C-alpha positions in Angstrom: 150.5 -80.1 62.7 150.1 -82.7 65.4 147.9 -85.7 65.2 147.4 -87.7 68.4 145.6 -91.0 68.2 144.3 -92.6 71.4 144.2 -96.4 71.8 141.6 -99.0 72.5 141.2 -102.7 72.1 140.2 -104.7 69.0 138.1 -107.2 71.0 140.6 -109.7 72.4 143.1 -109.2 69.6 145.6 -106.6 70.4 145.9 -103.1 71.7 145.8 -100.4 69.1 149.2 -98.8 68.4 149.2 -95.3 69.8 151.4 -92.8 68.0 151.9 -89.1 67.4 153.2 -87.6 64.2 154.3 -84.1 63.2 156.6 -82.3 60.7 159.8 -80.3 61.4 160.2 -77.0 59.5 162.6 -78.7 57.0 159.9 -81.3 56.0 161.1 -84.3 58.1 158.1 -86.3 59.1 158.3 -87.6 62.7 156.3 -90.4 64.3 156.6 -91.2 68.0 155.3 -94.4 69.6 155.7 -94.7 73.4 155.9 -98.1 75.0 157.6 -98.2 78.4 157.2 -102.0 78.9 160.9 -102.6 78.3 163.9 -100.2 78.4 164.5 -100.4 74.6 164.0 -98.0 71.8 163.9 -98.5 68.0 164.9 -95.6 65.7 164.1 -96.0 62.1 164.6 -93.6 59.2 163.0 -94.3 55.8 163.8 -92.4 52.7 161.3 -92.3 49.8 163.8 -93.5 47.3 164.2 -97.0 45.8 165.3 -98.7 42.6 162.4 -97.1 40.7 163.9 -93.6 41.2 167.1 -94.4 39.4 168.3 -93.4 36.0 167.8 -96.4 33.6 171.5 -96.1 32.7 172.6 -95.9 36.4 170.7 -98.6 38.2 171.6 -100.0 41.6 172.2 -96.6 43.2 169.5 -96.9 45.9 170.7 -100.3 47.1 174.3 -99.1 46.9 173.6 -96.2 49.2 172.1 -98.6 51.7 175.7 -99.8 52.1 177.6 -96.6 51.4 176.0 -94.5 54.2 177.4 -96.8 56.8 180.9 -95.8 55.7 181.0 -92.9 58.2 180.3 -89.1 58.4 182.1 -85.9 59.2 182.0 -86.8 62.9 182.0 -90.6 62.7 185.3 -92.0 61.4 185.3 -94.7 58.7 184.8 -98.2 60.3 183.5 -96.8 63.6 179.7 -96.9 62.8 179.0 -100.4 63.9 181.5 -100.1 66.8 179.5 -97.2 68.3 176.3 -99.1 68.0 177.8 -102.3 69.6 179.5 -100.3 72.4 176.0 -98.9 73.3 174.5 -102.4 73.4 172.6 -102.0 70.1 172.1 -103.6 66.7 171.4 -102.0 63.4 170.8 -102.8 59.7 169.2 -101.4 56.6 167.0 -102.6 53.7 166.2 -101.3 50.2 163.4 -102.2 47.8 161.9 -100.7 44.7 160.2 -97.9 46.6 162.1 -97.0 49.7 165.3 -97.3 51.7 165.1 -98.0 55.5 167.8 -97.7 58.2 167.1 -98.8 61.7 168.8 -99.3 65.0 167.6 -100.9 68.3 169.3 -99.6 71.5 168.8 -99.5 75.2 166.6 -96.5 75.9 169.3 -94.7 77.8 171.3 -94.6 74.5 168.5 -93.1 72.4 170.4 -89.8 72.0 173.3 -91.7 70.5 171.0 -93.3 67.9 169.4 -89.9 67.0 172.8 -88.3 66.6 174.1 -91.0 64.3 171.0 -90.9 62.1 171.3 -87.1 61.9 175.0 -87.5 60.9 174.0 -89.9 58.1 171.6 -87.3 56.8 173.6 -84.1 57.5 177.3 -85.1 57.2 177.8 -88.2 55.1 181.3 -88.8 53.8 181.1 -89.9 50.1 184.5 -90.5 48.8 186.3 -92.9 46.4 187.6 -95.2 49.2 184.0 -95.9 50.4 182.7 -96.3 46.9 185.4 -98.8 46.0 185.0 -100.8 49.2 181.2 -101.0 48.9 181.4 -101.9 45.2 183.2 -105.1 46.2 180.6 -105.7 48.9 177.6 -105.3 46.5 179.3 -107.4 43.8 179.8 -110.2 46.3 176.1 -109.8 47.4 174.9 -110.2 43.8 177.1 -113.3 43.3 175.9 -115.0 46.4 172.2 -114.1 46.4 171.5 -113.9 42.7 174.1 -115.2 40.2 175.2 -118.3 42.1 172.0 -119.0 44.0 169.6 -121.7 42.8 166.6 -119.9 41.2 168.3 -116.6 42.1 167.4 -114.9 38.8 163.7 -115.7 38.5 162.6 -112.2 39.7 165.0 -110.5 37.3 163.6 -112.5 34.4 160.0 -112.1 35.4 160.0 -108.3 36.1 161.8 -107.4 32.8 158.9 -109.2 31.0 156.1 -107.8 33.1 157.2 -104.2 32.9 158.1 -102.4 29.7 157.9 -98.7 30.8 158.0 -98.8 34.6 161.4 -98.8 36.4 160.2 -102.0 38.2 161.6 -103.7 35.2 165.1 -103.8 36.8 166.0 -105.3 40.1 166.9 -103.5 43.3 170.5 -104.6 43.2 170.8 -103.1 39.7 173.6 -103.4 37.2 177.2 -104.0 38.2 178.3 -102.3 35.0 176.3 -99.2 35.8 177.8 -99.0 39.3 181.4 -99.6 38.0 181.0 -96.8 35.4 179.5 -94.3 37.8 181.6 -91.3 38.9 182.0 -90.0 42.4 180.0 -87.0 41.3 177.1 -89.3 40.2 176.9 -90.7 43.8 177.1 -87.3 45.4 174.3 -86.0 43.1 172.1 -89.0 44.1 172.7 -88.3 47.8 172.0 -84.6 47.4 168.7 -85.2 45.6 167.2 -88.0 47.6 168.8 -87.9 51.1 167.0 -84.8 52.3 164.7 -84.4 55.3 161.6 -83.6 53.2 162.0 -87.0 51.6 162.2 -88.9 54.9 160.3 -90.2 57.9 161.8 -90.7 61.3 160.2 -93.1 63.7 161.2 -93.4 67.4 159.4 -96.3 69.1 159.8 -97.7 72.6 160.7 -96.5 76.1 160.8 -92.8 75.5 159.9 -89.6 77.3 157.9 -87.8 74.6 158.9 -84.2 75.4 162.5 -85.0 75.8 162.5 -87.0 72.6 161.0 -84.1 70.7 163.7 -81.8 72.1 166.5 -84.1 70.9 164.9 -84.6 67.5 164.7 -80.8 67.0 168.3 -80.4 68.2 169.8 -83.0 65.9 167.5 -82.9 62.9 166.2 -79.3 63.0 169.3 -77.6 61.6 169.4 -79.8 58.5 168.4 -77.9 55.4 165.4 -78.7 53.4 166.2 -80.2 50.0 164.6 -79.4 46.6 161.2 -80.9 46.0 161.4 -84.3 44.2 159.5 -84.8 41.1 157.5 -88.1 41.2 157.2 -89.6 37.7 154.3 -91.8 36.8 154.4 -94.7 34.3 151.6 -96.5 32.6 151.8 -100.1 31.4 149.5 -101.5 28.7 147.6 -104.7 29.4 149.7 -107.8 28.6 148.7 -109.5 25.4 149.5 -113.1 26.0 150.2 -115.4 27.4 153.8 -114.3 26.9 156.3 -117.2 26.9 159.7 -116.7 28.4 162.6 -119.0 29.2 165.7 -118.9 31.3 168.4 -121.4 31.8 170.0 -121.4 35.3 173.3 -123.3 35.7 172.7 -123.6 39.5 169.6 -125.8 39.4 168.7 -129.4 38.5 165.0 -129.2 38.8 163.0 -126.9 36.5 160.3 -124.6 37.7 157.4 -122.7 36.2 156.6 -119.1 37.2 153.3 -117.6 36.1 153.4 -113.8 36.6 150.4 -111.3 36.5 150.6 -107.5 36.8 148.4 -106.3 39.6 147.4 -103.0 41.2 149.3 -100.9 43.7 149.5 -102.1 47.3 147.2 -99.4 48.5 144.3 -100.5 46.3 141.6 -102.7 47.8 142.1 -105.3 45.1 145.6 -105.8 46.3 144.3 -106.9 49.7 142.0 -109.3 48.1 144.9 -110.8 46.1 146.7 -111.3 49.4 143.8 -113.4 50.6 143.8 -115.4 47.3 147.5 -116.2 47.6 147.0 -117.4 51.2 144.0 -119.6 50.1 146.1 -121.1 47.3 149.4 -121.9 48.9 149.8 -120.9 52.5 150.3 -124.1 54.5 149.8 -127.8 54.0 146.0 -127.4 53.9 146.1 -124.8 51.1 144.4 -125.8 47.9 147.5 -126.1 45.7 149.7 -127.8 48.3 147.1 -130.3 49.2 146.2 -131.1 45.6 149.7 -131.1 43.9 152.1 -132.0 46.7 150.1 -134.1 49.0 147.5 -135.9 47.0 148.6 -136.1 43.4 152.3 -135.8 44.1 153.0 -134.0 40.9 154.9 -131.1 42.5 157.8 -130.9 44.9 156.8 -127.4 45.8 154.0 -124.9 44.9 153.7 -121.3 45.7 151.4 -118.3 45.2 152.2 -114.8 46.5 151.2 -111.2 45.8 154.2 -108.9 45.8 152.5 -105.5 46.1 154.5 -102.4 45.6 153.7 -98.6 45.6 152.8 -98.3 41.9 152.0 -101.8 40.7 152.0 -105.3 42.2 153.2 -108.6 40.8 151.2 -111.8 41.5 153.3 -115.0 41.0 152.1 -118.6 41.1 154.1 -121.7 40.2 155.9 -124.8 41.3 158.6 -127.4 40.8 157.6 -130.8 39.3 158.3 -134.2 40.8 160.0 -136.8 38.6 158.8 -136.9 35.0 155.9 -134.5 35.5 156.1 -131.7 33.0 155.8 -128.0 33.6 152.7 -127.9 31.4 151.0 -130.4 33.7 151.7 -128.1 36.7 150.3 -125.2 34.8 147.2 -127.2 34.0 146.6 -128.1 37.7 147.2 -124.5 38.8 144.8 -123.2 36.2 142.1 -125.7 37.4 142.3 -124.2 40.9 142.3 -120.6 39.6 139.2 -121.4 37.4 137.4 -122.7 40.5 138.1 -119.4 42.3 136.7 -117.6 39.2 133.5 -119.5 39.0 132.7 -120.7 42.5 132.5 -119.1 46.0 135.0 -120.5 48.4 133.4 -122.4 51.3 132.3 -120.6 54.5 134.8 -122.7 56.4 137.7 -121.8 54.2 136.7 -118.1 54.4 136.7 -118.3 58.2 140.1 -119.9 58.2 141.5 -117.1 56.0 140.1 -114.5 58.4 141.7 -116.2 61.3 145.1 -116.2 59.5 145.0 -112.5 58.8 143.9 -111.7 62.4 147.0 -113.6 63.6 149.3 -111.8 61.1 148.0 -108.5 62.3 148.7 -109.4 65.9 152.2 -110.7 65.1 153.1 -107.7 63.0 152.5 -105.4 65.9 154.1 -107.6 68.6 157.6 -106.1 68.5 159.0 -102.6 68.5 160.9 -103.3 65.3 157.7 -104.5 63.6 155.7 -101.5 64.8 158.4 -99.0 63.7 158.7 -100.7 60.2 154.9 -100.6 59.8 154.7 -97.0 60.8 157.3 -95.9 58.3 155.8 -97.9 55.4 152.2 -96.9 56.0 153.1 -93.2 56.2 155.6 -93.2 53.3 154.1 -95.6 50.8 150.4 -95.6 51.7 149.9 -92.0 52.9 147.9 -93.3 55.9 149.9 -94.0 59.1 146.9 -95.3 60.9 146.7 -98.3 58.7 148.8 -99.9 61.4 145.5 -100.1 63.3 142.9 -100.1 60.5 144.3 -102.4 57.9 142.8 -105.5 59.5 139.4 -104.0 59.0 140.0 -104.0 55.2 140.7 -107.7 55.3 137.7 -108.4 57.5 135.4 -106.6 55.1 136.5 -108.6 52.0 133.7 -110.9 50.9 133.7 -114.3 49.2 132.1 -112.6 46.1 135.0 -110.1 45.9 137.5 -113.0 46.0 135.8 -114.5 43.0 135.6 -111.2 41.1 139.2 -110.2 41.7 140.4 -113.6 40.6 138.5 -113.1 37.3 139.9 -109.6 36.9 143.6 -110.2 37.4 144.4 -113.9 37.1 143.7 -114.1 33.4 145.9 -116.6 31.6 145.9 -114.3 28.5 147.5 -111.5 30.5 150.4 -113.3 32.2 154.0 -114.1 31.7 154.8 -117.9 31.6 158.4 -118.2 32.6 160.0 -121.6 32.2 163.0 -121.7 34.5 165.2 -124.5 33.4 168.5 -126.2 34.2 171.3 -125.0 31.9 171.2 -128.1 29.7 167.4 -128.1 29.2 166.0 -126.6 26.0 162.3 -127.7 26.2 159.5 -128.1 28.7 
């Protein structure tokens, strides 16, 4: 089935992203976006597999594969992957989160076929051997040491998520357990690849300076022969409401200033309430004029830093608000000031002026997100794979526009309940109390 969406303008904001999408016989979903303004093409392949799809006793596999599948293929010798991309004037990378794994490459448009061939090789002919596993094990261990274990405040997410989630696999981090990876066999890695790295679990986006008909021919030639994999069972997990507040504490040897993290479990990113929570976090802590920054950092000077953000994911979201105190100010005092602002949101409508500022910020974010080929390609993959609606790349701004001040108040009441949160005291190693 083909779906062709024609473009028009959102007033003076930005031109709608025009795209075409269809499926190959093997289940690979393809999205094409033509933009001939520059001789560049972005090729992205996202697989619907992330940390949440792992065995609880074998965590870290999804992130590990982000590294492992650059090792080479049947027709690309080990160590040659990046050399081929560079020789063709391109750049590439990959990312993994709880819900998906994304590989992407940007190339001159006259090298598009090279990029399609390489991504088809990753899918059809990956080489998974002990040499690659051993090498990437060292890479992943060093990544964990530098980004988490030895980084100031590097383990807050690990500590927060294991308290927020009891049943759901979001309870472990994307990088997973080094012990699990070390004890895994080569057969374990091959089985993971065979299960999840199949065309019917993937979306291919080609965006940029393309000839549509020629691109379709190349995609069919390179990806069409790849066999369909077994259908993947998608498990669902239900979490009971948090009965709290639940107090948690962690001592980090890499910090000198304590921090407080208040975590709330929130709905999936596709739910309307998740969009409202995005607006709430922007209102509270985005920029020097935001309510928490202006109050705690600028005026009362009780906090060195404050933050509020809504980390939405496919199944659940996590809303986090907190800060770092200045001088002798206690973590309890920061919590009190934060709760004062949350209470105002729960009992009073924000001003018309603040509401208009928020709308302007989200209009700007919308324009910026669609201002580059890489941004467009990433959005197309995510909206198809995780939201089930590719055209959100054009329509999502309308959701934000439609959110009312009354909704902001109601959603704050619904989710930012101090009795249903985790209160994580993140302390220097020598500290034992608030």
